[in-house]
All heavy atoms as a GROMACS GRO file, in nm:
protein
  573
    1MET      N    1  -1.444  -2.722  -2.190
    1MET     CA    2  -1.407  -2.591  -2.240
    1MET      C    3  -1.329  -2.517  -2.131
    1MET      O    4  -1.362  -2.524  -2.013
    1MET     CB    5  -1.534  -2.513  -2.275
    1MET     CG    6  -1.507  -2.391  -2.355
    1MET     SD    7  -1.651  -2.350  -2.453
    1MET     CE    8  -1.704  -2.203  -2.376
    2LYS      N    9  -1.225  -2.443  -2.171
    2LYS     CA   10  -1.142  -2.371  -2.075
    2LYS      C   11  -1.218  -2.252  -2.017
    2LYS      O   12  -1.293  -2.184  -2.087
    2LYS     CB   13  -1.016  -2.320  -2.143
    2LYS     CG   14  -0.921  -2.428  -2.184
    2LYS     CD   15  -0.797  -2.368  -2.246
    2LYS     CE   16  -0.702  -2.475  -2.292
    2LYS     NZ   17  -0.583  -2.417  -2.354
    3LYS      N   18  -1.194  -2.225  -1.890
    3LYS     CA   19  -1.255  -2.109  -1.826
    3LYS      C   20  -1.168  -1.986  -1.848
    3LYS      O   21  -1.047  -1.997  -1.865
    3LYS     CB   22  -1.271  -2.135  -1.677
    3LYS     CG   23  -1.372  -2.242  -1.646
    3LYS     CD   24  -1.391  -2.254  -1.497
    3LYS     CE   25  -1.494  -2.362  -1.473
    3LYS     NZ   26  -1.596  -2.322  -1.380
    4ASP      N   27  -1.232  -1.870  -1.847
    4ASP     CA   28  -1.166  -1.740  -1.860
    4ASP      C   29  -1.087  -1.724  -1.990
    4ASP      O   30  -0.986  -1.655  -1.994
    4ASP     CB   31  -1.073  -1.715  -1.740
    4ASP     CG   32  -1.149  -1.713  -1.609
    4ASP    OD1   33  -1.264  -1.666  -1.610
    4ASP    OD2   34  -1.093  -1.760  -1.509
    5VAL      N   35  -1.133  -1.787  -2.098
    5VAL     CA   36  -1.068  -1.772  -2.227
    5VAL      C   37  -1.128  -1.654  -2.302
    5VAL      O   38  -1.057  -1.576  -2.366
    5VAL     CB   39  -1.081  -1.902  -2.310
    5VAL    CG1   40  -1.028  -1.881  -2.450
    5VAL    CG2   41  -1.009  -2.015  -2.241
    6HIS      N   42  -1.258  -1.638  -2.294
    6HIS     CA   43  -1.326  -1.533  -2.368
    6HIS      C   44  -1.336  -1.406  -2.285
    6HIS      O   45  -1.354  -1.411  -2.164
    6HIS     CB   46  -1.466  -1.580  -2.408
    6HIS     CG   47  -1.463  -1.697  -2.500
    6HIS    ND1   48  -1.428  -1.686  -2.631
    6HIS    CD2   49  -1.488  -1.828  -2.479
    6HIS    CE1   50  -1.433  -1.805  -2.688
    6HIS    NE2   51  -1.468  -1.894  -2.598
    7PRO      N   52  -1.326  -1.289  -2.350
    7PRO     CA   53  -1.336  -1.163  -2.277
    7PRO      C   54  -1.480  -1.140  -2.227
    7PRO      O   55  -1.575  -1.198  -2.279
    7PRO     CB   56  -1.297  -1.058  -2.380
    7PRO     CG   57  -1.320  -1.122  -2.511
    7PRO     CD   58  -1.300  -1.270  -2.491
    8ASP      N   59  -1.493  -1.053  -2.130
    8ASP     CA   60  -1.622  -1.020  -2.071
    8ASP      C   61  -1.692  -0.914  -2.155
    8ASP      O   62  -1.636  -0.808  -2.182
    8ASP     CB   63  -1.601  -0.968  -1.929
    8ASP     CG   64  -1.731  -0.931  -1.864
    8ASP    OD1   65  -1.830  -1.005  -1.883
    8ASP    OD2   66  -1.735  -0.827  -1.796
    9TYR      N   67  -1.812  -0.944  -2.200
    9TYR     CA   68  -1.892  -0.847  -2.275
    9TYR      C   69  -1.975  -0.766  -2.178
    9TYR      O   70  -2.029  -0.819  -2.082
    9TYR     CB   71  -1.984  -0.918  -2.375
    9TYR     CG   72  -1.912  -0.963  -2.498
    9TYR    CD1   73  -1.859  -1.089  -2.507
    9TYR    CD2   74  -1.898  -0.878  -2.607
    9TYR    CE1   75  -1.793  -1.132  -2.620
    9TYR    CE2   76  -1.832  -0.918  -2.720
    9TYR     CZ   77  -1.780  -1.046  -2.726
    9TYR     OH   78  -1.714  -1.087  -2.839
   10HIS      N   79  -1.986  -0.637  -2.205
   10HIS     CA   80  -2.067  -0.548  -2.122
   10HIS      C   81  -2.125  -0.437  -2.209
   10HIS      O   82  -2.087  -0.424  -2.326
   10HIS     CB   83  -1.983  -0.490  -2.007
   10HIS     CG   84  -1.852  -0.435  -2.054
   10HIS    ND1   85  -1.740  -0.514  -2.063
   10HIS    CD2   86  -1.816  -0.314  -2.098
   10HIS    CE1   87  -1.640  -0.441  -2.110
   10HIS    NE2   88  -1.685  -0.319  -2.133
   11THR      N   89  -2.213  -0.357  -2.155
   11THR     CA   90  -2.280  -0.252  -2.230
   11THR      C   91  -2.210  -0.118  -2.208
   11THR      O   92  -2.177  -0.083  -2.095
   11THR     CB   93  -2.427  -0.240  -2.186
   11THR    OG1   94  -2.489  -0.368  -2.202
   11THR    CG2   95  -2.502  -0.139  -2.269
   12ILE      N   96  -2.186  -0.044  -2.319
   12ILE     CA   97  -2.130   0.090  -2.311
   12ILE      C   98  -2.218   0.184  -2.392
   12ILE      O   99  -2.300   0.140  -2.473
   12ILE     CB  100  -1.985   0.098  -2.362
   12ILE    CG1  101  -1.978   0.066  -2.512
   12ILE    CG2  102  -1.894   0.009  -2.283
   12ILE    CD1  103  -1.848   0.106  -2.577
   13LYS      N  104  -2.199   0.314  -2.375
   13LYS     CA  105  -2.271   0.416  -2.453
   13LYS      C  106  -2.174   0.473  -2.555
   13LYS      O  107  -2.060   0.507  -2.521
   13LYS     CB  108  -2.323   0.525  -2.362
   13LYS     CG  109  -2.399   0.634  -2.435
   13LYS     CD  110  -2.469   0.730  -2.342
   13LYS     CE  111  -2.371   0.812  -2.265
   13LYS     NZ  112  -2.430   0.920  -2.187
   14VAL      N  113  -2.217   0.485  -2.681
   14VAL     CA  114  -2.135   0.541  -2.787
   14VAL      C  115  -2.198   0.674  -2.828
   14VAL      O  116  -2.317   0.681  -2.857
   14VAL     CB  117  -2.129   0.447  -2.909
   14VAL    CG1  118  -2.048   0.508  -3.021
   14VAL    CG2  119  -2.071   0.313  -2.869
   15VAL      N  120  -2.117   0.781  -2.829
   15VAL     CA  121  -2.162   0.914  -2.868
   15VAL      C  122  -2.096   0.948  -3.001
   15VAL      O  123  -1.974   0.956  -3.012
   15VAL     CB  124  -2.126   1.020  -2.762
   15VAL    CG1  125  -2.175   1.157  -2.806
   15VAL    CG2  126  -2.184   0.982  -2.627
   16MET      N  127  -2.178   0.969  -3.106
   16MET     CA  128  -2.127   1.000  -3.239
   16MET      C  129  -2.094   1.149  -3.249
   16MET      O  130  -2.124   1.227  -3.159
   16MET     CB  131  -2.227   0.956  -3.344
   16MET     CG  132  -2.246   0.805  -3.340
   16MET     SD  133  -2.370   0.735  -3.446
   16MET     CE  134  -2.330   0.794  -3.605
   17THR      N  135  -2.032   1.191  -3.360
   17THR     CA  136  -1.988   1.329  -3.374
   17THR      C  137  -2.103   1.429  -3.377
   17THR      O  138  -2.085   1.544  -3.339
   17THR     CB  139  -1.905   1.347  -3.502
   17THR    OG1  140  -1.981   1.305  -3.615
   17THR    CG2  141  -1.776   1.267  -3.495
   18ASP      N  142  -2.220   1.387  -3.421
   18ASP     CA  143  -2.334   1.479  -3.425
   18ASP      C  144  -2.413   1.481  -3.294
   18ASP      O  145  -2.515   1.548  -3.284
   18ASP     CB  146  -2.426   1.446  -3.542
   18ASP     CG  147  -2.490   1.308  -3.531
   18ASP    OD1  148  -2.456   1.234  -3.436
   18ASP    OD2  149  -2.573   1.275  -3.616
   19GLY      N  150  -2.367   1.408  -3.194
   19GLY     CA  151  -2.431   1.409  -3.064
   19GLY      C  152  -2.528   1.295  -3.038
   19GLY      O  153  -2.574   1.278  -2.926
   20THR      N  154  -2.562   1.218  -3.140
   20THR     CA  155  -2.652   1.106  -3.119
   20THR      C  156  -2.582   0.998  -3.038
   20THR      O  157  -2.461   0.982  -3.044
   20THR     CB  158  -2.702   1.046  -3.252
   20THR    OG1  159  -2.589   1.006  -3.330
   20THR    CG2  160  -2.785   1.146  -3.331
   21GLU      N  161  -2.660   0.926  -2.960
   21GLU     CA  162  -2.606   0.824  -2.871
   21GLU      C  163  -2.677   0.691  -2.893
   21GLU      O  164  -2.793   0.689  -2.932
   21GLU     CB  165  -2.627   0.864  -2.725
   21GLU     CG  166  -2.563   0.994  -2.686
   21GLU     CD  167  -2.598   1.035  -2.544
   21GLU    OE1  168  -2.682   0.968  -2.481
   21GLU    OE2  169  -2.540   1.134  -2.497
   22PHE      N  170  -2.606   0.584  -2.870
   22PHE     CA  171  -2.666   0.451  -2.869
   22PHE      C  172  -2.586   0.362  -2.776
   22PHE      O  173  -2.472   0.392  -2.742
   22PHE     CB  174  -2.678   0.392  -3.010
   22PHE     CG  175  -2.545   0.363  -3.076
   22PHE    CD1  176  -2.487   0.237  -3.066
   22PHE    CD2  177  -2.480   0.460  -3.150
   22PHE    CE1  178  -2.367   0.210  -3.127
   22PHE    CE2  179  -2.359   0.433  -3.213
   22PHE     CZ  180  -2.303   0.308  -3.201
   23GLU      N  181  -2.646   0.253  -2.734
   23GLU     CA  182  -2.579   0.157  -2.648
   23GLU      C  183  -2.546   0.033  -2.728
   23GLU      O  184  -2.621  -0.008  -2.816
   23GLU     CB  185  -2.667   0.122  -2.528
   23GLU     CG  186  -2.678   0.232  -2.428
   23GLU     CD  187  -2.744   0.186  -2.299
   23GLU    OE1  188  -2.787   0.069  -2.290
   23GLU    OE2  189  -2.753   0.269  -2.208
   24THR      N  190  -2.432  -0.027  -2.695
   24THR     CA  191  -2.390  -0.148  -2.763
   24THR      C  192  -2.313  -0.236  -2.665
   24THR      O  193  -2.269  -0.189  -2.561
   24THR     CB  194  -2.302  -0.116  -2.886
   24THR    OG1  195  -2.276  -0.236  -2.958
   24THR    CG2  196  -2.170  -0.052  -2.845
   25ARG      N  197  -2.301  -0.362  -2.700
   25ARG     CA  198  -2.223  -0.455  -2.617
   25ARG      C  199  -2.085  -0.469  -2.678
   25ARG      O  200  -2.070  -0.478  -2.800
   25ARG     CB  201  -2.293  -0.591  -2.611
   25ARG     CG  202  -2.419  -0.585  -2.527
   25ARG     CD  203  -2.493  -0.717  -2.523
   25ARG     NE  204  -2.413  -0.838  -2.515
   25ARG     CZ  205  -2.371  -0.895  -2.402
   25ARG    NH1  206  -2.402  -0.840  -2.287
   25ARG    NH2  207  -2.301  -1.005  -2.404
   26THR      N  208  -1.983  -0.469  -2.594
   26THR     CA  209  -1.846  -0.472  -2.641
   26THR      C  210  -1.753  -0.525  -2.533
   26THR      O  211  -1.795  -0.543  -2.418
   26THR     CB  212  -1.800  -0.331  -2.684
   26THR    OG1  213  -1.668  -0.338  -2.738
   26THR    CG2  214  -1.801  -0.236  -2.567
   27THR      N  215  -1.627  -0.544  -2.571
   27THR     CA  216  -1.524  -0.578  -2.474
   27THR      C  217  -1.439  -0.456  -2.440
   27THR      O  218  -1.351  -0.463  -2.356
   27THR     CB  219  -1.432  -0.689  -2.528
   27THR    OG1  220  -1.371  -0.644  -2.649
   27THR    CG2  221  -1.510  -0.816  -2.552
   28TRP      N  222  -1.463  -0.343  -2.507
   28TRP     CA  223  -1.388  -0.219  -2.485
   28TRP      C  224  -1.425  -0.157  -2.351
   28TRP      O  225  -1.541  -0.151  -2.314
   28TRP     CB  226  -1.418  -0.121  -2.598
   28TRP     CG  227  -1.347   0.010  -2.585
   28TRP    CD1  228  -1.222   0.040  -2.629
   28TRP    CD2  229  -1.398   0.129  -2.523
   28TRP    NE1  230  -1.192   0.170  -2.599
   28TRP    CE2  231  -1.298   0.227  -2.534
   28TRP    CE3  232  -1.516   0.162  -2.460
   28TRP    CZ2  233  -1.314   0.355  -2.484
   28TRP    CZ3  234  -1.532   0.290  -2.411
   28TRP    CH2  235  -1.431   0.385  -2.422
   29GLY      N  236  -1.328  -0.106  -2.280
   29GLY     CA  237  -1.353  -0.033  -2.156
   29GLY      C  238  -1.418  -0.117  -2.048
   29GLY      O  239  -1.402  -0.239  -2.042
   30ALA      N  240  -1.494  -0.047  -1.963
   30ALA     CA  241  -1.563  -0.113  -1.853
   30ALA      C  242  -1.713  -0.090  -1.868
   30ALA      O  243  -1.756  -0.003  -1.944
   30ALA     CB  244  -1.515  -0.058  -1.720
   31ALA      N  245  -1.790  -0.165  -1.797
   31ALA     CA  246  -1.936  -0.151  -1.805
   31ALA      C  247  -1.976  -0.008  -1.768
   31ALA      O  248  -1.929   0.047  -1.669
   31ALA     CB  249  -2.002  -0.250  -1.711
   32GLY      N  250  -2.060   0.053  -1.851
   32GLY     CA  251  -2.110   0.188  -1.825
   32GLY      C  252  -2.022   0.299  -1.880
   32GLY      O  253  -2.057   0.416  -1.868
   33ASP      N  254  -1.907   0.267  -1.940
   33ASP     CA  255  -1.820   0.370  -1.998
   33ASP      C  256  -1.886   0.436  -2.119
   33ASP      O  257  -1.981   0.382  -2.177
   33ASP     CB  258  -1.686   0.311  -2.042
   33ASP     CG  259  -1.591   0.289  -1.927
   33ASP    OD1  260  -1.624   0.331  -1.815
   33ASP    OD2  261  -1.484   0.229  -1.950
   34THR      N  262  -1.833   0.552  -2.158
   34THR     CA  263  -1.882   0.624  -2.276
   34THR      C  264  -1.768   0.636  -2.376
   34THR      O  265  -1.659   0.681  -2.342
   34THR     CB  266  -1.931   0.764  -2.238
   34THR    OG1  267  -2.037   0.751  -2.143
   34THR    CG2  268  -1.982   0.839  -2.359
   35MET      N  269  -1.795   0.597  -2.501
   35MET     CA  270  -1.698   0.611  -2.609
   35MET      C  271  -1.742   0.728  -2.696
   35MET      O  272  -1.850   0.726  -2.753
   35MET     CB  273  -1.692   0.482  -2.694
   35MET     CG  274  -1.598   0.494  -2.812
   35MET     SD  275  -1.606   0.352  -2.924
   35MET     CE  276  -1.523   0.230  -2.828
   36ASN      N  277  -1.657   0.832  -2.705
   36ASN     CA  278  -1.684   0.947  -2.790
   36ASN      C  279  -1.608   0.930  -2.920
   36ASN      O  280  -1.485   0.922  -2.920
   36ASN     CB  281  -1.641   1.077  -2.721
   36ASN     CG  282  -1.725   1.105  -2.599
   36ASN    OD1  283  -1.847   1.110  -2.608
   36ASN    ND2  284  -1.661   1.122  -2.485
   37LEU      N  285  -1.680   0.925  -3.032
   37LEU     CA  286  -1.618   0.901  -3.162
   37LEU      C  287  -1.568   1.032  -3.222
   37LEU      O  288  -1.634   1.135  -3.213
   37LEU     CB  289  -1.718   0.836  -3.257
   37LEU     CG  290  -1.772   0.700  -3.215
   37LEU    CD1  291  -1.871   0.650  -3.319
   37LEU    CD2  292  -1.660   0.601  -3.196
   38ASP      N  293  -1.450   1.029  -3.282
   38ASP     CA  294  -1.397   1.143  -3.356
   38ASP      C  295  -1.442   1.138  -3.501
   38ASP      O  296  -1.464   1.240  -3.564
   38ASP     CB  297  -1.244   1.144  -3.353
   38ASP     CG  298  -1.190   1.167  -3.213
   38ASP    OD1  299  -1.258   1.234  -3.134
   38ASP    OD2  300  -1.079   1.117  -3.184
   39ILE      N  301  -1.452   1.017  -3.555
   39ILE     CA  302  -1.494   0.997  -3.694
   39ILE      C  303  -1.599   0.887  -3.693
   39ILE      O  304  -1.582   0.785  -3.628
   39ILE     CB  305  -1.376   0.954  -3.782
   39ILE    CG1  306  -1.271   1.065  -3.786
   39ILE    CG2  307  -1.422   0.919  -3.922
   39ILE    CD1  308  -1.146   1.028  -3.860
   40ASP      N  309  -1.708   0.909  -3.765
   40ASP     CA  310  -1.813   0.808  -3.775
   40ASP      C  311  -1.876   0.815  -3.913
   40ASP      O  312  -1.840   0.901  -3.994
   40ASP     CB  313  -1.916   0.825  -3.663
   40ASP     CG  314  -1.988   0.958  -3.667
   40ASP    OD1  315  -1.995   1.021  -3.774
   40ASP    OD2  316  -2.039   1.000  -3.563
   41PRO      N  317  -1.970   0.725  -3.945
   41PRO     CA  318  -2.029   0.723  -4.079
   41PRO      C  319  -2.100   0.851  -4.119
   41PRO      O  320  -2.121   0.875  -4.237
   41PRO     CB  321  -2.128   0.606  -4.072
   41PRO     CG  322  -2.073   0.518  -3.968
   41PRO     CD  323  -2.009   0.609  -3.867
   42THR      N  324  -2.136   0.939  -4.025
   42THR     CA  325  -2.203   1.064  -4.063
   42THR      C  326  -2.104   1.173  -4.098
   42THR      O  327  -2.143   1.275  -4.154
   42THR     CB  328  -2.293   1.114  -3.948
   42THR    OG1  329  -2.213   1.140  -3.833
   42THR    CG2  330  -2.401   1.013  -3.916
   43SER      N  331  -1.975   1.155  -4.067
   43SER     CA  332  -1.878   1.262  -4.092
   43SER      C  333  -1.758   1.219  -4.178
   43SER      O  334  -1.684   1.304  -4.225
   43SER     CB  335  -1.825   1.316  -3.959
   43SER     OG  336  -1.752   1.218  -3.890
   44HIS      N  337  -1.737   1.090  -4.198
   44HIS     CA  338  -1.618   1.044  -4.271
   44HIS      C  339  -1.644   1.047  -4.422
   44HIS      O  340  -1.748   1.001  -4.468
   44HIS     CB  341  -1.582   0.903  -4.226
   44HIS     CG  342  -1.446   0.862  -4.268
   44HIS    ND1  343  -1.419   0.816  -4.395
   44HIS    CD2  344  -1.328   0.863  -4.203
   44HIS    CE1  345  -1.290   0.788  -4.404
   44HIS    NE2  346  -1.233   0.816  -4.289
   45PRO      N  347  -1.550   1.100  -4.500
   45PRO     CA  348  -1.568   1.109  -4.646
   45PRO      C  349  -1.589   0.975  -4.715
   45PRO      O  350  -1.649   0.971  -4.822
   45PRO     CB  351  -1.438   1.173  -4.695
   45PRO     CG  352  -1.371   1.228  -4.577
   45PRO     CD  353  -1.425   1.160  -4.456
   46ALA      N  354  -1.543   0.865  -4.658
   46ALA     CA  355  -1.562   0.735  -4.721
   46ALA      C  356  -1.709   0.700  -4.729
   46ALA      O  357  -1.752   0.630  -4.820
   46ALA     CB  358  -1.487   0.627  -4.643
   47TRP      N  359  -1.790   0.747  -4.633
   47TRP     CA  360  -1.933   0.718  -4.634
   47TRP      C  361  -2.017   0.834  -4.687
   47TRP      O  362  -2.125   0.814  -4.737
   47TRP     CB  363  -1.982   0.683  -4.493
   47TRP     CG  364  -1.934   0.551  -4.445
   47TRP    CD1  365  -1.978   0.429  -4.487
   47TRP    CD2  366  -1.832   0.526  -4.350
   47TRP    NE1  367  -1.910   0.329  -4.422
   47TRP    CE2  368  -1.820   0.386  -4.337
   47TRP    CE3  369  -1.750   0.607  -4.272
   47TRP    CZ2  370  -1.731   0.327  -4.250
   47TRP    CZ3  371  -1.660   0.547  -4.187
   47TRP    CH2  372  -1.652   0.408  -4.177
   48THR      N  373  -1.966   0.956  -4.676
   48THR     CA  374  -2.045   1.072  -4.717
   48THR      C  375  -2.018   1.111  -4.862
   48THR      O  376  -2.084   1.198  -4.916
   48THR     CB  377  -2.015   1.194  -4.628
   48THR    OG1  378  -1.876   1.227  -4.640
   48THR    CG2  379  -2.050   1.165  -4.484
   49GLY      N  380  -1.920   1.051  -4.926
   49GLY     CA  381  -1.887   1.084  -5.064
   49GLY      C  382  -1.778   1.188  -5.072
   49GLY      O  383  -1.713   1.203  -5.174
   50GLY      N  384  -1.759   1.263  -4.968
   50GLY     CA  385  -1.651   1.362  -4.962
   50GLY      C  386  -1.665   1.472  -5.065
   50GLY      O  387  -1.735   1.459  -5.165
   51ASN      N  388  -1.601   1.582  -5.041
   51ASN     CA  389  -1.602   1.693  -5.136
   51ASN      C  390  -1.461   1.743  -5.156
   51ASN      O  391  -1.439   1.860  -5.180
   51ASN     CB  392  -1.694   1.805  -5.087
   51ASN     CG  393  -1.661   1.850  -4.947
   51ASN    OD1  394  -1.567   1.801  -4.886
   51ASN    ND2  395  -1.736   1.945  -4.895
   52GLN      N  396  -1.365   1.652  -5.148
   52GLN     CA  397  -1.225   1.687  -5.167
   52GLN      C  398  -1.199   1.708  -5.315
   52GLN      O  399  -1.237   1.627  -5.399
   52GLN     CB  400  -1.136   1.578  -5.112
   52GLN     CG  401  -0.988   1.609  -5.123
   52GLN     CD  402  -0.903   1.498  -5.065
   52GLN    OE1  403  -0.954   1.398  -5.019
   52GLN    NE2  404  -0.774   1.515  -5.068
   53GLN      N  405  -1.132   1.818  -5.347
   53GLN     CA  406  -1.099   1.850  -5.485
   53GLN      C  407  -0.957   1.801  -5.516
   53GLN      O  408  -0.870   1.803  -5.429
   53GLN     CB  409  -1.106   2.001  -5.508
   53GLN     CG  410  -1.244   2.059  -5.486
   53GLN     CD  411  -1.344   2.008  -5.588
   53GLN    OE1  412  -1.311   1.991  -5.704
   53GLN    NE2  413  -1.465   1.984  -5.544
   54LEU      N  414  -0.935   1.761  -5.641
   54LEU     CA  415  -0.803   1.718  -5.682
   54LEU      C  416  -0.716   1.841  -5.704
   54LEU      O  417  -0.745   1.924  -5.791
   54LEU     CB  418  -0.812   1.635  -5.811
   54LEU     CG  419  -0.681   1.586  -5.869
   54LEU    CD1  420  -0.613   1.491  -5.769
   54LEU    CD2  421  -0.704   1.514  -5.999
   55MET      N  422  -0.612   1.855  -5.624
   55MET     CA  423  -0.521   1.968  -5.636
   55MET      C  424  -0.386   1.914  -5.685
   55MET      O  425  -0.308   1.862  -5.607
   55MET     CB  426  -0.503   2.037  -5.501
   55MET     CG  427  -0.630   2.092  -5.442
   55MET     SD  428  -0.689   2.238  -5.522
   55MET     CE  429  -0.574   2.356  -5.461
   56ASP      N  430  -0.361   1.925  -5.815
   56ASP     CA  431  -0.237   1.875  -5.871
   56ASP      C  432  -0.160   1.992  -5.929
   56ASP      O  433  -0.203   2.053  -6.026
   56ASP     CB  434  -0.266   1.771  -5.978
   56ASP     CG  435  -0.139   1.707  -6.030
   56ASP    OD1  436  -0.056   1.667  -5.946
   56ASP    OD2  437  -0.123   1.697  -6.152
   57ARG      N  438  -0.048   2.024  -5.870
   57ARG     CA  439   0.032   2.138  -5.915
   57ARG      C  440   0.155   2.086  -5.989
   57ARG      O  441   0.265   2.085  -5.936
   57ARG     CB  442   0.072   2.223  -5.796
   57ARG     CG  443  -0.047   2.281  -5.726
   57ARG     CD  444  -0.007   2.383  -5.622
   57ARG     NE  445  -0.124   2.456  -5.576
   57ARG     CZ  446  -0.180   2.438  -5.458
   57ARG    NH1  447  -0.131   2.349  -5.376
   57ARG    NH2  448  -0.284   2.509  -5.424
   58GLY      N  449   0.134   2.043  -6.114
   58GLY     CA  450   0.246   1.994  -6.194
   58GLY      C  451   0.290   1.855  -6.156
   58GLY      O  452   0.404   1.818  -6.182
   59GLY      N  453   0.203   1.778  -6.097
   59GLY     CA  454   0.238   1.645  -6.052
   59GLY      C  455   0.201   1.538  -6.151
   59GLY      O  456   0.216   1.555  -6.273
   60ARG      N  457   0.149   1.428  -6.102
   60ARG     CA  458   0.120   1.312  -6.186
   60ARG      C  459   0.016   1.339  -6.294
   60ARG      O  460   0.033   1.298  -6.408
   60ARG     CB  461   0.072   1.196  -6.100
   60ARG     CG  462   0.182   1.126  -6.028
   60ARG     CD  463   0.132   1.000  -5.967
   60ARG     NE  464   0.127   1.016  -5.823
   60ARG     CZ  465   0.062   0.937  -5.742
   60ARG    NH1  466  -0.007   0.837  -5.788
   60ARG    NH2  467   0.065   0.957  -5.614
   61VAL      N  468  -0.092   1.407  -6.257
   61VAL     CA  469  -0.198   1.432  -6.354
   61VAL      C  470  -0.149   1.521  -6.467
   61VAL      O  471  -0.174   1.495  -6.585
   61VAL     CB  472  -0.322   1.494  -6.284
   61VAL    CG1  473  -0.427   1.531  -6.386
   61VAL    CG2  474  -0.377   1.397  -6.181
   62ALA      N  475  -0.075   1.625  -6.433
   62ALA     CA  476  -0.023   1.716  -6.536
   62ALA      C  477   0.075   1.644  -6.628
   62ALA      O  478   0.073   1.664  -6.750
   62ALA     CB  479   0.044   1.836  -6.470
   63ARG      N  480   0.162   1.560  -6.571
   63ARG     CA  481   0.256   1.485  -6.655
   63ARG      C  482   0.184   1.388  -6.747
   63ARG      O  483   0.221   1.371  -6.864
   63ARG     CB  484   0.356   1.410  -6.567
   63ARG     CG  485   0.457   1.501  -6.500
   63ARG     CD  486   0.574   1.424  -6.441
   63ARG     NE  487   0.535   1.313  -6.357
   63ARG     CZ  488   0.525   1.317  -6.225
   63ARG    NH1  489   0.552   1.428  -6.161
   63ARG    NH2  490   0.489   1.210  -6.156
   64PHE      N  491   0.078   1.324  -6.696
   64PHE     CA  492   0.001   1.231  -6.778
   64PHE      C  493  -0.065   1.304  -6.894
   64PHE      O  494  -0.060   1.259  -7.009
   64PHE     CB  495  -0.105   1.162  -6.691
   64PHE     CG  496  -0.193   1.067  -6.768
   64PHE    CD1  497  -0.152   0.938  -6.793
   64PHE    CD2  498  -0.317   1.108  -6.815
   64PHE    CE1  499  -0.233   0.850  -6.863
   64PHE    CE2  500  -0.398   1.021  -6.885
   64PHE     CZ  501  -0.356   0.892  -6.909
   65LYS      N  502  -0.128   1.418  -6.865
   65LYS     CA  503  -0.194   1.494  -6.971
   65LYS      C  504  -0.094   1.542  -7.075
   65LYS      O  505  -0.122   1.539  -7.196
   65LYS     CB  506  -0.267   1.614  -6.911
   65LYS     CG  507  -0.393   1.575  -6.837
   65LYS     CD  508  -0.463   1.698  -6.781
   65LYS     CE  509  -0.590   1.659  -6.709
   65LYS     NZ  510  -0.658   1.776  -6.653
   66LYS      N  511   0.023   1.587  -7.033
   66LYS     CA  512   0.124   1.634  -7.126
   66LYS      C  513   0.175   1.519  -7.213
   66LYS      O  514   0.197   1.535  -7.333
   66LYS     CB  515   0.240   1.697  -7.049
   66LYS     CG  516   0.346   1.757  -7.139
   66LYS     CD  517   0.453   1.825  -7.059
   66LYS     CE  518   0.556   1.885  -7.154
   66LYS     NZ  519   0.667   1.946  -7.081
   67LYS      N  520   0.191   1.402  -7.154
   67LYS     CA  521   0.244   1.286  -7.226
   67LYS      C  522   0.149   1.242  -7.336
   67LYS      O  523   0.191   1.203  -7.445
   67LYS     CB  524   0.267   1.172  -7.128
   67LYS     CG  525   0.326   1.047  -7.188
   67LYS     CD  526   0.353   0.943  -7.081
   67LYS     CE  527   0.414   0.819  -7.138
   67LYS     NZ  528   0.443   0.718  -7.033
   68TYR      N  529   0.017   1.248  -7.310
   68TYR     CA  530  -0.080   1.196  -7.405
   68TYR      C  531  -0.164   1.304  -7.472
   68TYR      O  532  -0.269   1.275  -7.528
   68TYR     CB  533  -0.173   1.095  -7.334
   68TYR     CG  534  -0.099   0.972  -7.288
   68TYR    CD1  535  -0.067   0.952  -7.153
   68TYR    CD2  536  -0.056   0.876  -7.380
   68TYR    CE1  537   0.003   0.840  -7.112
   68TYR    CE2  538   0.013   0.764  -7.339
   68TYR     CZ  539   0.042   0.745  -7.206
   68TYR     OH  540   0.111   0.635  -7.166
   69GLU      N  541  -0.118   1.429  -7.474
   69GLU     CA  542  -0.198   1.537  -7.532
   69GLU      C  543  -0.207   1.530  -7.685
   69GLU      O  544  -0.302   1.579  -7.743
   69GLU     CB  545  -0.143   1.673  -7.490
   69GLU     CG  546  -0.006   1.705  -7.547
   69GLU     CD  547   0.051   1.833  -7.488
   69GLU    OE1  548  -0.023   1.904  -7.417
   69GLU    OE2  549   0.168   1.861  -7.512
   70GLY      N  550  -0.112   1.465  -7.751
   70GLY     CA  551  -0.112   1.460  -7.897
   70GLY      C  552  -0.187   1.343  -7.957
   70GLY      O  553  -0.190   1.327  -8.079
   71ILE      N  554  -0.250   1.259  -7.877
   71ILE     CA  555  -0.317   1.140  -7.929
   71ILE      C  556  -0.441   1.180  -8.009
   71ILE      O  557  -0.475   1.118  -8.108
   71ILE     CB  558  -0.355   1.043  -7.814
   71ILE    CG1  559  -0.226   0.982  -7.760
   71ILE    CG2  560  -0.450   0.935  -7.863
   71ILE    CD1  561  -0.247   0.883  -7.647
   72GLY      N  562  -0.512   1.284  -7.967
   72GLY     CA  563  -0.626   1.333  -8.043
   72GLY      C  564  -0.757   1.257  -8.016
   72GLY      O  565  -0.841   1.247  -8.104
   73ILE      N  566  -0.772   1.201  -7.900
   73ILE     CA  567  -0.895   1.130  -7.868
   73ILE      C  568  -0.998   1.229  -7.819
   73ILE      O  569  -0.978   1.317  -7.746
   73ILE     CB  570  -0.870   1.021  -7.761
   73ILE    CG1  571  -0.780   0.916  -7.821
   73ILE    CG2  572  -1.000   0.961  -7.713
   73ILE    CD1  573  -0.742   0.804  -7.727
   0.00000   0.00000   0.00000
């Protein structure tokens, strides 16, 4: 097997947006570094369900409704 092919794994501290911390092994940074997350599963809409409202000002949704308003379903 070739030497120095695989990266060096080491332990870093990860700080989530709510302030919670955990340690993990990674190839990112150097041993003992701290990674501060901007987006994580506690704050990202993909995991939290999000509360974004559909704001359509005469766009696709309005055109669709106008096109099919006479069907009577």
